TORPA-4810 file (N, C-alpha, C, O; in nm, 3 decimals):
<nodes>
NODE_1_-2.123_4.465_-5.758_-2.015_4.420_-5.841_-1.900_4.400_-5.753_-1.874_4.482_-5.665_M
NODE_2_-1.824_4.288_-5.773_-1.702_4.265_-5.694_-1.598_4.354_-5.730_-1.577_4.379_-5.848_A
NODE_3_-1.522_4.413_-5.624_-1.418_4.513_-5.660_-1.290_4.427_-5.697_-1.254_4.329_-5.632_R
NODE_4_-1.225_4.477_-5.810_-1.107_4.422_-5.857_-0.989_4.422_-5.760_-0.963_4.529_-5.704_K
NODE_5_-0.918_4.318_-5.735_-0.808_4.320_-5.645_-0.696_4.368_-5.721_-0.681_4.355_-5.842_L
NODE_6_-0.605_4.436_-5.625_-0.475_4.488_-5.681_-0.366_4.453_-5.576_-0.390_4.429_-5.458_K
NODE_7_-0.241_4.454_-5.635_-0.135_4.405_-5.558_-0.066_4.521_-5.504_-0.029_4.614_-5.575_T
NODE_8_-0.045_4.513_-5.358_0.011_4.630_-5.274_0.146_4.561_-5.215_0.150_4.445_-5.175_Y
NODE_9_0.249_4.647_-5.216_0.374_4.605_-5.168_0.425_4.730_-5.056_0.388_4.847_-5.057_T
NODE_10_0.506_4.675_-4.974_0.570_4.758_-4.852_0.679_4.678_-4.817_0.704_4.571_-4.872_T
NODE_11_0.751_4.735_-4.715_0.867_4.666_-4.646_0.837_4.679_-4.495_0.781_4.778_-4.448_S
NODE_12_0.875_4.575_-4.426_0.867_4.581_-4.263_0.969_4.488_-4.225_0.962_4.369_-4.254_A
NODE_13_1.070_4.542_-4.156_1.177_4.489_-4.093_1.274_4.423_-4.186_1.333_4.499_-4.263_G
NODE_14_1.303_4.288_-4.193_1.373_4.220_-4.279_1.313_4.172_-4.403_1.379_4.109_-4.485_F
NODE_15_1.176_4.205_-4.420_1.107_4.154_-4.541_1.037_4.253_-4.612_0.989_4.351_-4.554_F
NODE_16_1.026_4.232_-4.751_0.925_4.300_-4.833_0.799_4.227_-4.825_0.796_4.106_-4.805_D
NODE_17_0.681_4.308_-4.843_0.557_4.239_-4.819_0.478_4.266_-4.931_0.496_4.371_-4.991_L
NODE_18_0.381_4.174_-4.972_0.300_4.197_-5.088_0.169_4.123_-5.055_0.167_4.016_-4.992_A
NODE_19_0.057_4.187_-5.101_-0.074_4.129_-5.077_-0.162_4.167_-5.190_-0.139_4.269_-5.254_V
NODE_20_-0.263_4.087_-5.218_-0.366_4.113_-5.310_-0.488_4.164_-5.246_-0.552_4.075_-5.191_A
NODE_21_-0.541_4.289_-5.236_-0.643_4.340_-5.170_-0.731_4.433_-5.257_-0.682_4.493_-5.352_A
NODE_22_-0.861_4.446_-5.223_-0.944_4.530_-5.295_-0.914_4.684_-5.264_-0.977_4.766_-5.332_P
NODE_23_-0.831_4.726_-5.175_-0.821_4.875_-5.158_-0.698_4.880_-5.066_-0.655_4.784_-5.001_S
NODE_24_-0.645_5.007_-5.070_-0.528_5.038_-4.975_-0.564_5.013_-4.837_-0.480_4.957_-4.766_M
NODE_25_-0.673_5.044_-4.790_-0.712_5.019_-4.648_-0.707_4.873_-4.612_-0.656_4.832_-4.508_K
NODE_26_-0.766_4.793_-4.710_-0.757_4.647_-4.679_-0.623_4.595_-4.677_-0.601_4.503_-4.599_A
NODE_27_-0.520_4.644_-4.756_-0.397_4.610_-4.768_-0.320_4.638_-4.626_-0.245_4.557_-4.573_A
NODE_28_-0.352_4.770_-4.573_-0.305_4.806_-4.448_-0.343_4.715_-4.341_-0.258_4.672_-4.263_L
NODE_29_-0.476_4.681_-4.331_-0.537_4.593_-4.242_-0.467_4.459_-4.248_-0.432_4.402_-4.144_E
NODE_30_-0.445_4.404_-4.376_-0.376_4.274_-4.386_-0.243_4.279_-4.316_-0.209_4.189_-4.239_A
NODE_31_-0.163_4.392_-4.343_-0.024_4.403_-4.286_-0.030_4.429_-4.137_0.069_4.406_-4.067_W
NODE_32_-0.146_4.477_-4.085_-0.159_4.504_-3.938_-0.099_4.637_-3.918_-0.047_4.663_-3.810_G
NODE_33_-0.103_4.727_-4.017_-0.038_4.865_-3.992_-0.137_4.963_-3.948_-0.246_4.967_-4.004_S
NODE_34_-0.105_5.048_-3.847_-0.209_5.145_-3.813_-0.180_5.289_-3.864_-0.247_5.388_-3.834_R
NODE_35_-0.057_5.286_-3.955_-0.036_5.413_-4.017_-0.053_5.387_-4.164_-0.036_5.278_-4.217_N
NODE_36_-0.093_5.514_-4.235_-0.104_5.514_-4.370_0.025_5.508_-4.453_0.076_5.610_-4.499_N
NODE_37_0.075_5.385_-4.471_0.206_5.384_-4.547_0.195_5.436_-4.691_0.295_5.479_-4.749_L
NODE_38_0.087_5.433_-4.741_0.073_5.489_-4.893_0.103_5.630_-4.887_0.179_5.682_-4.969_F
NODE_39_0.039_5.706_-4.779_0.051_5.860_-4.767_0.194_5.898_-4.754_0.235_6.001_-4.808_Q
NODE_40_0.279_5.813_-4.678_0.404_5.863_-4.661_0.512_5.786_-4.760_0.633_5.790_-4.738_H
NODE_41_0.461_5.723_-4.857_0.541_5.662_-4.969_0.606_5.542_-4.942_0.692_5.500_-5.020_G
NODE_42_0.573_5.473_-4.827_0.620_5.359_-4.779_0.560_5.229_-4.847_0.615_5.119_-4.844_F
NODE_43_0.447_5.255_-4.905_0.374_5.137_-4.980_0.327_5.189_-5.104_0.312_5.310_-5.124_A
NODE_44_0.302_5.090_-5.198_0.262_5.131_-5.335_0.186_5.021_-5.397_0.184_4.910_-5.345_K
NODE_45_0.119_5.049_-5.514_0.051_4.952_-5.607_0.172_4.893_-5.687_0.258_4.967_-5.737_V
NODE_46_0.175_4.756_-5.697_0.273_4.698_-5.790_0.208_4.631_-5.915_0.106_4.564_-5.910_S
NODE_47_0.277_4.657_-6.024_0.237_4.591_-6.149_0.333_4.494_-6.207_0.325_4.452_-6.323_D
NODE_48_0.427_4.459_-6.116_0.520_4.343_-6.152_0.449_4.214_-6.188_0.378_4.164_-6.102_D
NODE_49_0.459_4.161_-6.293_0.374_4.030_-6.321_0.403_3.925_-6.237_0.309_3.852_-6.204_P
NODE_50_0.517_3.902_-6.193_0.549_3.793_-6.106_0.497_3.824_-5.964_0.449_3.730_-5.899_K
NODE_51_0.502_3.944_-5.912_0.442_3.971_-5.777_0.285_3.970_-5.791_0.212_3.926_-5.702_I
NODE_52_0.245_4.016_-5.895_0.090_4.015_-5.913_0.040_3.867_-5.919_-0.053_3.828_-5.848_V
NODE_53_0.109_3.784_-6.009_0.069_3.655_-6.010_0.076_3.568_-5.879_-0.008_3.483_-5.850_A
NODE_54_0.181_3.600_-5.807_0.197_3.521_-5.665_0.090_3.573_-5.579_0.025_3.488_-5.519_A
NODE_55_0.056_3.711_-5.561_-0.049_3.746_-5.482_-0.185_3.709_-5.515_-0.269_3.678_-5.431_T
NODE_56_-0.208_3.713_-5.649_-0.346_3.682_-5.699_-0.377_3.527_-5.676_-0.492_3.484_-5.666_M
NODE_57_-0.268_3.451_-5.668_-0.281_3.304_-5.641_-0.327_3.286_-5.492_-0.388_3.185_-5.456_A
NODE_58_-0.298_3.381_-5.412_-0.342_3.376_-5.263_-0.394_3.500_-5.215_-0.335_3.565_-5.129_H
NODE_59_-0.518_3.541_-5.274_-0.573_3.671_-5.236_-0.587_3.690_-5.070_-0.632_3.601_-4.997_P
NODE_60_-0.550_3.796_-5.030_-0.563_3.840_-4.883_-0.455_3.780_-4.803_-0.455_3.821_-4.687_G
NODE_61_-0.362_3.691_-4.832_-0.260_3.635_-4.773_-0.135_3.722_-4.784_-0.096_3.748_-4.898_V
NODE_62_-0.069_3.766_-4.685_0.060_3.847_-4.693_0.167_3.755_-4.719_0.196_3.660_-4.647_V
NODE_63_0.232_3.793_-4.843_0.346_3.716_-4.892_0.470_3.801_-4.853_0.462_3.922_-4.834_L
NODE_64_0.592_3.727_-4.841_0.705_3.786_-4.798_0.821_3.738_-4.882_0.815_3.633_-4.946_R
NODE_65_0.930_3.818_-4.880_1.054_3.787_-4.937_1.164_3.864_-4.862_1.132_3.962_-4.795_R
NODE_66_1.293_3.824_-4.870_1.400_3.898_-4.790_1.398_4.047_-4.832_1.384_4.068_-4.953_P
NODE_67_1.409_4.137_-4.763_1.415_4.284_-4.807_1.518_4.307_-4.909_1.628_4.254_-4.896_V
NODE_68_1.491_4.378_-5.003_1.587_4.432_-5.105_1.620_4.320_-5.203_1.710_4.343_-5.284_G
NODE_69_1.566_4.216_-5.206_1.589_4.086_-5.295_1.491_4.111_-5.406_1.401_4.195_-5.402_T
NODE_70_1.519_4.023_-5.512_1.436_4.008_-5.618_1.359_3.880_-5.633_1.284_3.858_-5.729_T
NODE_71_1.382_3.791_-5.526_1.324_3.659_-5.545_1.170_3.655_-5.543_1.100_3.757_-5.542_G
NODE_72_1.122_3.529_-5.542_0.972_3.518_-5.541_0.919_3.527_-5.410_0.979_3.481_-5.313_A
NODE_73_0.799_3.589_-5.401_0.721_3.614_-5.273_0.672_3.474_-5.235_0.649_3.390_-5.322_F
NODE_74_0.656_3.448_-5.098_0.609_3.334_-5.053_0.552_3.358_-4.895_0.592_3.452_-4.826_S
NODE_75_0.466_3.271_-4.853_0.418_3.277_-4.715_0.510_3.266_-4.615_0.496_3.334_-4.514_E
NODE_76_0.611_3.184_-4.628_0.711_3.153_-4.523_0.845_3.184_-4.583_0.918_3.091_-4.615_H
NODE_77_0.879_3.298_-4.597_1.023_3.349_-4.641_1.115_3.339_-4.549_1.083_3.368_-4.434_A
NODE_78_1.246_3.296_-4.577_1.350_3.299_-4.463_1.411_3.429_-4.455_1.400_3.512_-4.545_K
NODE_79_1.473_3.448_-4.352_1.545_3.573_-4.331_1.662_3.592_-4.425_1.721_3.493_-4.470_L
NODE_80_1.695_3.712_-4.456_1.802_3.740_-4.559_1.922_3.716_-4.480_1.936_3.745_-4.362_P
NODE_81_2.015_3.653_-4.564_2.150_3.610_-4.517_2.241_3.727_-4.524_2.325_3.744_-4.435_T
NODE_82_2.230_3.817_-4.633_2.302_3.926_-4.673_2.220_4.054_-4.696_2.146_4.065_-4.794_D
NODE_83_2.235_4.152_-4.604_2.150_4.276_-4.631_2.198_4.353_-4.752_2.319_4.363_-4.775_L
NODE_84_2.118_4.401_-4.821_2.160_4.479_-4.947_2.241_4.589_-4.927_2.214_4.657_-4.828_P
NODE_85_2.336_4.624_-4.997_2.415_4.750_-4.963_2.366_4.860_-5.059_2.362_4.835_-5.179_V
NODE_86_2.329_4.978_-5.013_2.279_5.076_-5.106_2.393_5.132_-5.183_2.497_5.172_-5.130_T
NODE_87_2.368_5.135_-5.328_2.468_5.187_-5.407_2.421_5.317_-5.484_2.301_5.331_-5.506_K
NODE_88_2.506_5.407_-5.522_2.469_5.522_-5.596_2.426_5.497_-5.718_2.508_5.439_-5.789_T
NODE_89_2.314_5.525_-5.768_2.248_5.482_-5.891_2.333_5.533_-6.006_2.378_5.647_-5.997_P
NODE_90_2.358_5.465_-6.106_2.445_5.503_-6.226_2.352_5.600_-6.305_2.230_5.586_-6.300_A
NODE_91_2.414_5.699_-6.379_2.337_5.787_-6.454_2.245_5.710_-6.556_2.283_5.610_-6.616_P
NODE_92_2.124_5.764_-6.570_2.033_5.703_-6.655_2.070_5.707_-6.796_2.122_5.807_-6.846_A
NODE_93_2.041_5.590_-6.867_2.084_5.575_-7.004_1.992_5.656_-7.095_1.880_5.687_-7.055_A
NODE_94_2.032_5.686_-7.206_1.934_5.760_-7.304_1.820_5.664_-7.326_1.837_5.543_-7.335_K
NODE_95_1.697_5.726_-7.335_1.594_5.650_-7.372_1.585_5.601_-7.510_1.608_5.681_-7.600_R
NODE_96_1.554_5.481_-7.537_1.534_5.427_-7.668_1.396_5.428_-7.700_1.313_5.417_-7.609_T
NODE_97_1.360_5.440_-7.827_1.230_5.437_-7.858_1.172_5.285_-7.837_1.230_5.179_-7.862_A
NODE_98_1.046_5.304_-7.786_0.986_5.171_-7.756_0.926_5.107_-7.868_0.853_5.170_-7.944_K
NODE_99_0.954_4.978_-7.885_0.889_4.920_-7.989_0.730_4.904_-7.969_0.673_4.885_-7.861_K
NODE_100_0.678_4.915_-8.079_0.515_4.909_-8.076_0.470_4.780_-8.025_0.497_4.672_-8.077_A
NODE_101_0.391_4.800_-7.909_0.336_4.679_-7.858_0.219_4.626_-7.924_0.144_4.708_-7.975_E
NODE_102_0.187_4.495_-7.932_0.069_4.443_-8.000_-0.056_4.491_-7.934_-0.053_4.511_-7.812_P
NODE_103_-0.158_4.510_-7.996_-0.284_4.556_-7.950_-0.326_4.449_-7.831_-0.302_4.329_-7.846_P
NODE_104_-0.385_4.495_-7.721_-0.424_4.399_-7.616_-0.550_4.306_-7.678_-0.636_4.345_-7.758_P
NODE_105_-0.540_4.190_-7.630_-0.644_4.090_-7.663_-0.770_4.131_-7.594_-0.770_4.177_-7.480_K
NODE_106_-0.889_4.113_-7.674_-1.019_4.151_-7.611_-1.045_4.079_-7.487_-1.013_3.962_-7.469_P
NODE_107_-1.104_4.154_-7.400_-1.141_4.097_-7.260_-1.273_4.039_-7.254_-1.375_4.095_-7.294_V
NODE_108_-1.266_3.914_-7.197_-1.396_3.836_-7.177_-1.449_3.895_-7.053_-1.401_3.860_-6.945_D
NODE_109_-1.561_3.998_-7.061_-1.614_4.049_-6.955_-1.668_3.934_-6.848_-1.641_3.944_-6.728_D
NODE_110_-1.741_3.830_-6.898_-1.790_3.730_-6.804_-1.676_3.671_-6.732_-1.683_3.667_-6.609_K
NODE_111_-1.577_3.626_-6.790_-1.463_3.560_-6.735_-1.389_3.647_-6.634_-1.345_3.603_-6.527_A
NODE_112_-1.377_3.779_-6.675_-1.328_3.877_-6.591_-1.393_3.888_-6.456_-1.333_3.891_-6.350_A
NODE_113_-1.534_3.895_-6.473_-1.619_3.916_-6.356_-1.616_3.778_-6.262_-1.611_3.785_-6.139_R
NODE_114_-1.620_3.674_-6.324_-1.603_3.552_-6.257_-1.469_3.541_-6.172_-1.464_3.507_-6.054_E
NODE_115_-1.370_3.573_-6.249_-1.229_3.580_-6.186_-1.222_3.679_-6.065_-1.160_3.653_-5.962_A
NODE_116_-1.291_3.794_-6.087_-1.283_3.894_-5.979_-1.380_3.864_-5.861_-1.364_3.916_-5.751_A
NODE_117_-1.484_3.774_-5.890_-1.563_3.740_-5.790_-1.508_3.624_-5.705_-1.535_3.612_-5.585_S
NODE_118_-1.422_3.531_-5.779_-1.362_3.432_-5.694_-1.245_3.494_-5.626_-1.221_3.456_-5.511_K
NODE_119_-1.161_3.594_-5.686_-1.058_3.649_-5.601_-1.120_3.721_-5.487_-1.060_3.705_-5.380_A
NODE_120_-1.212_3.786_-5.484_-1.280_3.848_-5.384_-1.331_3.767_-5.256_-1.320_3.800_-5.137_N
NODE_121_-1.397_3.639_-5.317_-1.435_3.543_-5.208_-1.301_3.501_-5.133_-1.296_3.488_-5.010_L
NODE_122_-1.198_3.481_-5.216_-1.081_3.422_-5.160_-1.026_3.523_-5.045_-0.988_3.489_-4.932_A
NODE_123_-1.029_3.645_-5.094_-0.975_3.743_-5.009_-1.057_3.764_-4.875_-1.001_3.777_-4.766_F
NODE_124_-1.196_3.766_-4.893_-1.285_3.759_-4.774_-1.272_3.633_-4.686_-1.301_3.639_-4.567_E
NODE_125_-1.233_3.524_-4.740_-1.212_3.414_-4.668_-1.081_3.434_-4.589_-1.077_3.394_-4.473_K
NODE_126_-0.980_3.490_-4.641_-0.846_3.504_-4.579_-0.875_3.605_-4.468_-0.833_3.582_-4.355_E
NODE_127_-0.944_3.714_-4.495_-0.963_3.831_-4.403_-1.044_3.776_-4.290_-1.022_3.822_-4.178_Q
NODE_128_-1.138_3.681_-4.306_-1.207_3.636_-4.198_-1.111_3.541_-4.112_-1.119_3.534_-3.989_K
NODE_129_-1.026_3.472_-4.184_-0.928_3.383_-4.107_-0.842_3.462_-4.023_-0.813_3.425_-3.909_R
NODE_130_-0.793_3.585_-4.081_-0.699_3.671_-4.000_-0.779_3.742_-3.884_-0.727_3.765_-3.775_R
NODE_131_-0.903_3.775_-3.912_-0.988_3.837_-3.802_-1.014_3.741_-3.692_-1.016_3.782_-3.576_D
NODE_132_-1.035_3.612_-3.722_-1.050_3.511_-3.615_-0.915_3.497_-3.536_-0.909_3.485_-3.413_N
NODE_133_-0.816_3.500_-3.618_-0.682_3.474_-3.542_-0.649_3.593_-3.450_-0.589_3.576_-3.343_E
NODE_134_-0.686_3.705_-3.491_-0.667_3.830_-3.412_-0.764_3.823_-3.296_-0.724_3.862_-3.186_R
NODE_135_-0.876_3.781_-3.310_-0.992_3.768_-3.193_-0.933_3.658_-3.104_-0.936_3.682_-2.983_R
NODE_136_-0.884_3.550_-3.141_-0.807_3.448_-3.061_-0.689_3.494_-2.976_-0.663_3.456_-2.861_K
NODE_137_-0.621_3.579_-3.050_-0.495_3.644_-2.985_-0.534_3.745_-2.881_-0.475_3.754_-2.774_E
NODE_138_-0.644_3.828_-2.919_-0.685_3.917_-2.814_-0.745_3.854_-2.695_-0.726_3.900_-2.583_E
NODE_139_-0.824_3.739_-2.718_-0.876_3.667_-2.610_-0.777_3.601_-2.516_-0.793_3.595_-2.395_A
NODE_140_-0.664_3.548_-2.589_-0.542_3.503_-2.511_-0.481_3.600_-2.433_-0.444_3.577_-2.318_A
NODE_141_-0.468_3.722_-2.494_-0.404_3.828_-2.422_-0.477_3.867_-2.310_-0.418_3.888_-2.204_R
NODE_142_-0.626_3.881_-2.321_-0.704_3.930_-2.213_-0.710_3.815_-2.094_-0.722_3.843_-1.975_Q
NODE_143_-0.702_3.701_-2.141_-0.701_3.590_-2.046_-0.555_3.590_-1.951_-0.550_3.562_-1.831_K
NODE_144_-0.456_3.623_-2.027_-0.329_3.635_-1.964_-0.329_3.756_-1.862_-0.287_3.744_-1.747_E
NODE_145_-0.383_3.883_-1.920_-0.390_3.985_-1.830_-0.483_3.956_-1.714_-0.458_4.011_-1.607_R
NODE_146_-0.589_3.875_-1.722_-0.664_3.849_-1.613_-0.590_3.758_-1.502_-0.597_3.773_-1.380_A
NODE_147_-0.516_3.657_-1.577_-0.444_3.581_-1.475_-0.331_3.656_-1.394_-0.309_3.634_-1.274_R
NODE_148_-0.264_3.746_-1.472_-0.166_3.837_-1.399_-0.230_3.919_-1.286_-0.177_3.938_-1.177_R
NODE_149_-0.345_3.962_-1.324_-0.409_4.060_-1.233_-0.459_3.982_-1.100_-0.452_4.031_-0.987_E
NODE_150_-0.513_3.850_-1.130_-0.541_3.760_-1.011_-0.412_3.733_-0.933_-0.411_3.726_-0.810_R
NODE_151_-0.310_3.718_-1.007_-0.179_3.674_-0.924_-0.148_3.796_-0.839_-0.120_3.783_-0.720_A
NODE_152_-0.155_3.921_-0.901_-0.109_4.046_-0.824_-0.217_4.064_-0.712_-0.178_4.108_-0.603_I
NODE_153_-0.333_4.037_-0.728_-0.433_4.055_-0.628_-0.402_3.964_-0.508_-0.407_4.001_-0.391_A
NODE_154_-0.368_3.840_-0.550_-0.355_3.739_-0.454_-0.217_3.772_-0.372_-0.206_3.747_-0.252_A
NODE_155_-0.119_3.828_-0.447_0.004_3.865_-0.375_-0.011_3.983_-0.280_0.046_3.991_-0.171_A
NODE_156_-0.098_4.077_-0.335_-0.133_4.194_-0.239_-0.210_4.142_-0.128_-0.181_4.184_-0.016_E
NODE_157_-0.302_4.059_-0.142_-0.386_4.003_-0.023_-0.284_3.942_0.088_-0.279_3.972_0.208_A
NODE_158_-0.213_3.859_0.024_-0.107_3.777_0.114_-0.010_3.880_0.190_0.026_3.867_0.307_A
NODE_159_0.024_3.978_0.112_0.110_4.083_0.192_0.027_4.166_0.292_0.083_4.200_0.396_L
NODE_160_-0.095_4.199_0.270_-0.181_4.261_0.366_-0.218_4.177_0.482_-0.231_4.228_0.593_E
NODE_161_-0.236_4.049_0.462_-0.254_3.949_0.565_-0.139_3.939_0.664_-0.151_3.938_0.787_E
NODE_162_-0.015_3.932_0.588_0.107_3.908_0.670_0.129_4.044_0.747_0.174_4.035_0.861_G
NODE_163_0.106_4.155_0.702_0.112_4.277_0.762_0.020_4.280_0.889_0.064_4.317_0.997_R
NODE_164_-0.103_4.242_0.872_-0.196_4.257_0.987_-0.153_4.157_1.097_-0.160_4.189_1.215_R
NODE_165_-0.102_4.021_1.052_-0.052_3.931_1.150_0.070_3.992_1.213_0.087_3.981_1.335_E
NODE_166_0.150_4.051_1.143_0.270_4.117_1.201_0.226_4.216_1.318_0.271_4.208_1.432_H
NODE_167_0.135_4.307_1.277_0.092_4.423_1.372_0.015_4.345_1.506_0.027_4.388_1.621_E
NODE_168_-0.049_4.247_1.477_-0.124_4.177_1.589_-0.023_4.121_1.689_-0.039_4.127_1.811_A
NODE_169_0.086_4.062_1.626_0.188_3.998_1.708_0.269_4.106_1.791_0.299_4.094_1.909_R
NODE_170_0.303_4.222_1.703_0.366_4.328_1.781_0.272_4.384_1.887_0.325_4.403_1.997_R
NODE_171_0.158_4.411_1.877_0.065_4.443_1.972_0.060_4.359_2.100_0.054_4.411_2.211_E
NODE_172_0.063_4.225_2.077_0.057_4.117_2.183_0.196_4.138_2.261_0.201_4.148_2.384_E
NODE_173_0.299_4.144_2.182_0.437_4.162_2.254_0.442_4.294_2.330_0.504_4.296_2.436_I
NODE_174_0.384_4.404_2.284_0.380_4.522_2.373_0.300_4.510_2.485_0.333_4.570_2.587_E
NODE_175_0.190_4.435_2.482_0.112_4.412_2.596_0.197_4.329_2.699_0.203_4.365_2.817_K
NODE_176_0.256_4.228_2.658_0.338_4.136_2.740_0.459_4.224_2.800_0.492_4.204_2.917_E
NODE_177_0.522_4.313_2.729_0.626_4.391_2.767_0.577_4.492_2.868_0.653_4.525_2.959_R
NODE_178_0.466_4.541_2.860_0.404_4.640_2.955_0.360_4.559_3.077_0.363_4.614_3.187_A
NODE_179_0.321_4.440_3.067_0.282_4.357_3.188_0.423_4.328_3.261_0.431_4.333_3.384_A
NODE_180_0.526_4.301_3.185_0.658_4.268_3.255_0.714_4.399_3.313_0.775_4.393_3.419_L
NODE_181_0.696_4.514_3.250_0.749_4.625_3.310_0.665_4.659_3.444_0.721_4.711_3.540_D
NODE_182_0.545_4.629_3.443_0.464_4.646_3.559_0.501_4.556_3.665_0.502_4.596_3.781_K
NODE_183_0.534_4.427_3.633_0.585_4.330_3.728_0.723_4.376_3.791_0.752_4.372_3.910_R
NODE_184_0.798_4.417_3.693_0.934_4.455_3.736_0.942_4.587_3.832_1.030_4.602_3.917_A
NODE_185_0.841_4.679_3.807_0.833_4.793_3.895_0.770_4.739_4.030_0.803_4.798_4.132_H
NODE_186_0.691_4.644_4.039_0.625_4.593_4.151_0.741_4.529_4.239_0.758_4.549_4.360_A
NODE_187_0.816_4.451_4.159_0.933_4.383_4.222_1.030_4.476_4.280_1.077_4.455_4.392_E
NODE_188_1.060_4.579_4.208_1.158_4.688_4.261_1.094_4.743_4.393_1.164_4.757_4.493_D
NODE_189_0.976_4.771_4.392_0.908_4.830_4.512_0.915_4.736_4.631_0.953_4.770_4.743_A
NODE_190_0.874_4.613_4.596_0.884_4.507_4.717_1.014_4.485_4.757_1.031_4.459_4.876_R
NODE_191_1.118_4.492_4.678_1.249_4.488_4.725_1.284_4.592_4.802_1.335_4.574_4.912_W
NODE_192_1.262_4.710_4.755_1.306_4.835_4.838_1.244_4.830_4.989_1.311_4.864_5.087_R
NODE_193_1.122_4.791_4.999_1.053_4.783_5.127_1.117_4.664_5.217_1.140_4.678_5.337_K
NODE_194_1.141_4.549_5.145_1.215_4.432_5.218_1.350_4.472_5.260_1.390_4.453_5.375_K
NODE_195_1.421_4.531_5.164_1.568_4.593_5.190_1.564_4.675_5.297_1.648_4.657_5.385_K
NODE_196_1.467_4.779_5.310_1.469_4.869_5.414_1.452_4.804_5.559_1.508_4.842_5.662_D
NODE_197_1.366_4.702_5.546_1.322_4.623_5.681_1.444_4.557_5.712_1.486_4.570_5.827_D
NODE_198_1.515_4.482_5.624_1.628_4.394_5.656_1.732_4.468_5.697_1.801_4.428_5.791_L
NODE_199_1.762_4.591_5.631_1.878_4.681_5.684_1.838_4.730_5.831_1.924_4.749_5.917_E
NODE_200_1.718_4.748_5.853_1.681_4.806_5.987_1.716_4.690_6.093_1.773_4.714_6.199_A
NODE_201_1.678_4.570_6.055_1.698_4.447_6.144_1.851_4.444_6.165_1.897_4.430_6.278_D
NODE_202_1.927_4.456_6.058_2.071_4.449_6.069_2.132_4.557_6.160_2.224_4.531_6.238_L
NODE_203_2.078_4.679_6.148_2.131_4.777_6.230_2.093_4.747_6.378_2.171_4.772_6.470_R
NODE_204_1.975_4.696_6.398_1.932_4.669_6.538_2.024_4.562_6.597_2.065_4.566_6.713_Q
NODE_205_2.053_4.465_6.507_2.129_4.339_6.569_2.275_4.393_6.600_2.338_4.347_6.696_A
NODE_206_2.324_4.485_6.524_2.464_4.532_6.558_2.455_4.620_6.663_2.550_4.616_6.740_R
NODE_207_2.356_4.707_6.691_2.353_4.785_6.802_2.330_4.699_6.940_2.370_4.739_7.050_S
NODE_208_2.267_4.589_6.922_2.246_4.496_7.041_2.371_4.424_7.070_2.395_4.392_7.187_A
NODE_209_2.456_4.394_6.973_2.577_4.325_6.990_2.677_4.424_7.053_2.756_4.380_7.136_S
NODE_210_2.679_4.550_7.020_2.775_4.645_7.071_2.745_4.674_7.222_2.839_4.691_7.300_H
NODE_211_2.621_4.681_7.261_2.579_4.701_7.385_2.624_4.585_7.481_2.657_4.611_7.597_L
NODE_212_2.627_4.451_7.430_2.658_4.348_7.506_2.818_4.348_7.526_2.869_4.309_7.630_R
NODE_213_2.886_4.392_7.427_3.037_4.393_7.437_3.075_4.498_7.534_3.184_4.490_7.591_L
NODE_214_2.992_4.595_7.556_3.030_4.713_7.643_3.001_4.672_7.783_3.023_4.750_7.876_V
</nodes>
């Protein structure tokens, strides 16, 4: 037997939310809430005829209206222009005797079952649509994560390649520097030897010149 839908309401951000669902759990799933809002008193079952009529016309669809207002719920509510100001509630008036209500009209069980079945089918259809959207969103998020991971991996690989190239060039420069140092030492040794020989020749030439003058 199809479960009878109920209207559940809560608030999120700048909006009041309402949805027709077969259970509190289904309402929380429709709102995308991971917390039990009913347990903490942030959500409830609504018997407001206007809200019930709006949600039952769109089973499973989350309807909205600006938070704190009393307007009609719709799928595409606009943001509130003026946030409500909390006022101190006035003292409760004395209760007046309720007028006797007319007896309820007999319920057509068959019509009620058909209406409940149609409402549940509509809810299941909306739930499937939401599930498909969530799967698509999750797939898109996974695709984006994979793209970012590839970009990070490529950047890390480029950095590592640049580091290896730098180290290779530094190693080559060090080799060239060592070779230049070796050549410089050899040149210093060659010059010291040649300088000694040249200075010896100079001394010898001066000595010979002195002897001729004497």
